[in-house]
C-alpha positions as CSV (number, residue, x, y, z in Angstrom):
1,X,-70.2,-123.6,-41.6
2,X,-68.0,-121.2,-43.7
3,X,-71.1,-120.2,-45.7
4,X,-73.0,-119.3,-42.5
5,X,-70.1,-117.2,-41.3
6,X,-69.8,-115.3,-44.5
7,X,-73.6,-114.8,-44.5
8,X,-73.4,-113.5,-40.9
9,X,-70.7,-111.1,-41.9
10,X,-72.7,-109.9,-44.9
11,X,-75.8,-109.3,-42.7
12,X,-73.7,-107.6,-40.0
13,X,-72.1,-105.2,-42.5
14,X,-75.5,-104.6,-44.1
15,X,-77.1,-103.6,-40.8
16,X,-74.1,-101.4,-40.0
17,X,-74.4,-99.6,-43.4
18,X,-78.2,-99.2,-42.8
19,X,-77.6,-97.6,-39.4
20,X,-75.0,-95.3,-40.8
21,X,-77.3,-94.2,-43.6
22,X,-80.1,-93.6,-41.2
23,X,-77.9,-91.5,-39.0
24,X,-76.8,-89.4,-41.9
25,X,-80.4,-89.0,-43.0
26,X,-81.5,-87.9,-39.6
27,X,-78.6,-85.5,-39.1
28,X,-79.3,-84.0,-42.5
29,X,-82.9,-83.3,-41.6
30,X,-82.5,-82.3,-38.0
31,X,-83.1,-78.7,-36.8
32,X,-80.4,-76.8,-35.1
33,X,-80.8,-76.6,-31.3
34,X,-80.3,-72.8,-30.8
35,X,-83.4,-71.9,-33.1
36,X,-85.9,-74.7,-32.3
37,X,-87.2,-76.7,-29.4
38,X,-89.5,-79.7,-29.3
39,X,-92.9,-79.1,-27.8
40,X,-94.0,-82.2,-26.0
41,X,-97.6,-81.2,-26.4
42,X,-97.3,-81.2,-30.1
43,X,-95.7,-83.3,-32.9
44,X,-94.1,-80.3,-34.5
45,X,-91.0,-78.2,-33.8
46,X,-91.8,-74.6,-32.7
47,X,-89.4,-71.6,-33.1
48,X,-88.3,-70.0,-29.9
49,X,-88.9,-66.5,-31.3
50,X,-92.5,-67.2,-32.4
51,X,-94.2,-64.6,-30.3
52,X,-97.9,-64.2,-29.9
53,X,-99.5,-61.7,-32.2
54,X,-100.3,-59.3,-29.4
55,X,-96.6,-59.1,-28.5
56,X,-95.6,-59.0,-32.2
57,X,-98.1,-56.3,-33.2
58,X,-98.7,-54.3,-30.0
59,X,-101.1,-51.3,-29.8
60,X,-99.6,-48.1,-28.6
61,X,-100.9,-44.7,-27.4
62,X,-99.3,-41.3,-28.3
63,X,-100.2,-37.7,-27.6
64,X,-101.1,-35.4,-30.5
65,X,-102.4,-31.8,-30.8
66,X,-105.7,-31.2,-32.7
67,X,-105.8,-27.6,-34.0
68,X,-107.6,-25.2,-36.2
69,X,-105.9,-22.1,-37.5
70,X,-108.0,-19.0,-38.4
71,X,-106.8,-15.7,-39.9
72,X,-106.1,-12.9,-37.5
73,X,-105.9,-9.3,-38.9
74,X,-106.5,-10.6,-42.4
75,X,-109.8,-12.3,-41.4
76,X,-113.3,-10.8,-41.8
77,X,-114.8,-8.8,-38.9
78,X,-117.4,-11.6,-38.4
79,X,-116.7,-15.3,-38.5
80,X,-117.5,-16.8,-41.8
81,X,-119.8,-19.9,-42.1
82,X,-116.7,-22.0,-43.1
83,X,-114.9,-20.8,-39.9
84,X,-117.9,-21.5,-37.7
85,X,-118.1,-25.1,-39.2
86,X,-114.4,-25.7,-38.5
87,X,-114.7,-24.5,-34.9
88,X,-117.8,-26.5,-34.3
89,X,-116.3,-29.7,-35.7
90,X,-113.2,-29.2,-33.4
91,X,-115.4,-28.6,-30.4
92,X,-117.5,-31.7,-31.1
93,X,-114.3,-33.8,-31.0
94,X,-113.1,-32.0,-27.9
95,X,-116.3,-32.8,-26.0
96,X,-115.3,-36.5,-26.1
97,X,-112.2,-35.7,-24.1
98,X,-112.2,-35.8,-20.3
99,X,-108.9,-34.4,-19.3
100,X,-108.0,-31.8,-21.9
101,X,-108.4,-28.0,-22.1
102,X,-109.3,-26.0,-25.2
103,X,-106.9,-23.2,-25.8
104,X,-107.5,-20.2,-28.0
105,X,-104.2,-18.5,-28.8
106,X,-104.0,-15.1,-30.4
107,X,-100.7,-14.0,-31.9
108,X,-98.6,-11.8,-29.7
109,X,-97.8,-9.4,-32.5
110,X,-101.5,-8.4,-32.8
111,X,-102.6,-8.8,-29.2
112,X,-103.8,-5.2,-29.2
113,X,-105.5,-5.3,-32.6
114,X,-109.3,-4.6,-32.3
115,X,-110.2,-7.0,-35.1
116,X,-108.2,-9.9,-33.6
117,X,-109.7,-9.3,-30.2
118,X,-113.1,-9.1,-31.7
119,X,-112.7,-12.4,-33.6
120,X,-111.3,-14.1,-30.5
121,X,-114.4,-13.0,-28.5
122,X,-116.6,-14.5,-31.2
123,X,-114.7,-17.7,-31.1
124,X,-115.0,-17.9,-27.3
125,X,-118.8,-17.2,-27.4
126,X,-119.2,-19.9,-30.1
127,X,-117.3,-22.4,-28.1
128,X,-119.5,-21.8,-25.0
129,X,-122.7,-22.1,-27.1
130,X,-121.4,-25.5,-28.2
131,X,-121.4,-26.7,-24.6
132,X,-117.8,-26.2,-23.4
133,X,-117.6,-24.9,-19.8
134,X,-115.6,-21.8,-19.1
135,X,-113.3,-23.8,-16.8
136,X,-112.3,-26.0,-19.8
137,X,-111.4,-23.1,-22.1
138,X,-108.3,-20.8,-21.9
139,X,-107.5,-17.7,-23.9
140,X,-103.8,-16.9,-24.1
141,X,-101.4,-14.7,-26.0
142,X,-98.8,-16.5,-28.1
143,X,-95.9,-14.3,-27.4
144,X,-93.6,-16.3,-29.6
145,X,-95.7,-15.3,-32.6
146,X,-94.6,-11.6,-33.3
147,X,-95.8,-11.5,-36.9
148,X,-98.4,-8.9,-38.0
149,X,-100.5,-11.6,-39.8
150,X,-100.3,-14.4,-37.3
151,X,-103.1,-16.9,-37.1
152,X,-105.5,-17.4,-34.2
153,X,-105.0,-21.1,-33.2
154,X,-107.7,-23.2,-31.4
155,X,-106.2,-26.4,-30.1
156,X,-106.2,-29.1,-27.5
157,X,-104.1,-32.1,-26.7
158,X,-105.5,-35.6,-27.2
159,X,-104.4,-39.2,-27.4
160,X,-104.6,-41.5,-30.4
161,X,-104.0,-45.2,-30.7
162,X,-101.1,-46.3,-32.9
163,X,-101.8,-49.4,-34.9
164,X,-99.4,-51.8,-36.7
165,X,-98.8,-51.7,-40.4
166,X,-99.6,-55.0,-42.1
167,X,-98.5,-56.6,-45.3
168,X,-95.2,-58.5,-44.8
169,X,-94.8,-61.1,-47.6
170,X,-91.2,-61.9,-47.2
171,X,-92.1,-65.5,-46.3
172,X,-94.0,-68.1,-48.4
173,X,-97.3,-68.8,-46.7
174,X,-98.5,-71.7,-48.8
175,X,-95.7,-74.1,-47.7
176,X,-93.8,-74.0,-44.4
177,X,-92.0,-77.1,-43.2
178,X,-91.6,-75.5,-39.7
179,X,-95.4,-75.3,-39.3
180,X,-95.2,-71.8,-37.8
181,X,-97.5,-68.8,-38.2
182,X,-96.9,-66.5,-41.2
183,X,-95.4,-63.1,-40.5
184,X,-98.8,-61.4,-41.0
185,X,-100.7,-63.6,-38.5
186,X,-102.8,-61.5,-36.1
187,X,-101.7,-58.1,-37.6
188,X,-105.0,-57.2,-39.1
189,X,-106.9,-58.3,-36.0
190,X,-104.8,-56.0,-33.8
191,X,-105.1,-53.2,-36.4
192,X,-108.9,-53.4,-36.5
193,X,-109.2,-53.5,-32.7
194,X,-107.0,-50.4,-32.5
195,X,-109.1,-48.5,-35.0
196,X,-112.3,-49.3,-33.1
197,X,-111.1,-48.1,-29.7
198,X,-113.2,-45.0,-28.9
199,X,-111.1,-43.8,-25.9
200,X,-107.3,-44.4,-26.1
201,X,-107.0,-43.9,-22.3
202,X,-108.7,-47.3,-21.8
203,X,-105.3,-48.8,-23.0
204,X,-103.5,-46.9,-20.3
205,X,-105.7,-47.3,-17.2
206,X,-109.0,-48.8,-16.3
207,X,-112.1,-46.6,-16.0
208,X,-113.4,-45.9,-12.5
209,X,-116.3,-48.1,-11.5
210,X,-119.7,-46.4,-11.4
211,X,-122.0,-46.5,-8.4
212,X,-123.7,-49.8,-7.8
213,X,-127.5,-50.2,-8.2
214,X,-130.1,-52.4,-6.5
215,X,-130.8,-55.0,-9.2
216,X,-133.9,-56.3,-7.4
217,X,-135.4,-52.8,-7.1
218,X,-134.6,-52.1,-10.8
219,X,-136.4,-55.3,-11.8
220,X,-139.5,-54.2,-9.8
221,X,-139.5,-50.8,-11.4
222,X,-139.1,-52.2,-14.9
223,X,-141.9,-54.7,-14.4
224,X,-144.2,-52.0,-13.2
225,X,-143.3,-49.7,-16.1
226,X,-144.1,-52.5,-18.6
227,X,-147.4,-53.1,-17.0
228,X,-148.3,-49.4,-17.0
229,X,-148.3,-49.1,-13.2
230,X,-146.7,-46.5,-10.9
231,X,-143.0,-47.0,-10.7
232,X,-142.4,-44.8,-7.6
233,X,-142.6,-46.0,-4.0
234,X,-146.0,-45.5,-2.5
235,X,-146.4,-43.4,0.7
236,X,-149.0,-43.8,3.4
237,X,-151.5,-41.1,4.3
238,X,-149.6,-40.3,7.5
239,X,-146.6,-39.3,5.5
240,X,-147.6,-35.7,4.8
241,X,-145.5,-33.2,3.0
242,X,-144.8,-31.4,6.3
243,X,-143.5,-34.5,7.9
244,X,-141.3,-35.3,4.9
245,X,-139.9,-31.8,4.9
246,X,-139.2,-32.0,8.6
247,X,-137.3,-35.3,8.1
248,X,-135.2,-33.8,5.4
249,X,-134.0,-30.8,7.5
C-alpha cells in the first residue's frame, strides 16, 4: 500500500512538472497580443498592420508644367528646325490633354521688340498648323521677366501619376515565422499599373458615358457589310427627295 502511495505521488509530481514545462514552452513561443491577432479562417497568426498592397503602395496624381524655352532677342529671325521639332513634340503631347490651355509667354522686357514679336507669331502659326484650336491657345506677356534676353516660354499644365519606389530589403524573405507578406509584395504591380495609365484624370474621376447605340441595328449593318450588301436603310419610291426635304423643315 505504501508503494502504491509513493508511486501515485511520483506520477502526480511528474504530471505537474510536465504541465509547468508545457506552460513555460507555450508562453515562450506565444505572440504578444497588441501586435497579432488570430484569424479563425486560417491556421496562422496575421499582423494587424499588414495592409493590402494597394493601401501600402497607393498611386497618386500631381500637377506639373510641361514647357519649352526658346531664345527671344538672341534667337534667329526664323525658327530653326530644332526649335520647330521641340514645339511640335510639345504640341503632340498637349493634344492628349482635354482641360489644359497652351500658353505662349514672351518676356516683358522685350515685349516691344520686333524680332521677339515675329518669333512669337511664327510659334502661334506653327501651333495652329499642328491642330490646336485658337480657343485653346493664349499669348501673354510675362511682366515678371524684365531681362533683355528673356526666353519665350511655351507651356501647359498637366497631370502625372506618382508611382511607388520599390526595393525594400530590410526583412528576410526566405524565412518568416509570422507567415506575412514581404515588404515589397505588390509594389512592382502598383508601379507598373501607374506607368501604363494613359490619362491620370481617370484616377480622379470616371469618364462620362458615351451615347448608347442600338446593338441589334449594329449587328444588321455589320452582317450586310461582310456580305457586300447595302448597309443603309432602303427607302420606298414614294419617299422622294422633295418629301424628305419637307419633313426635315
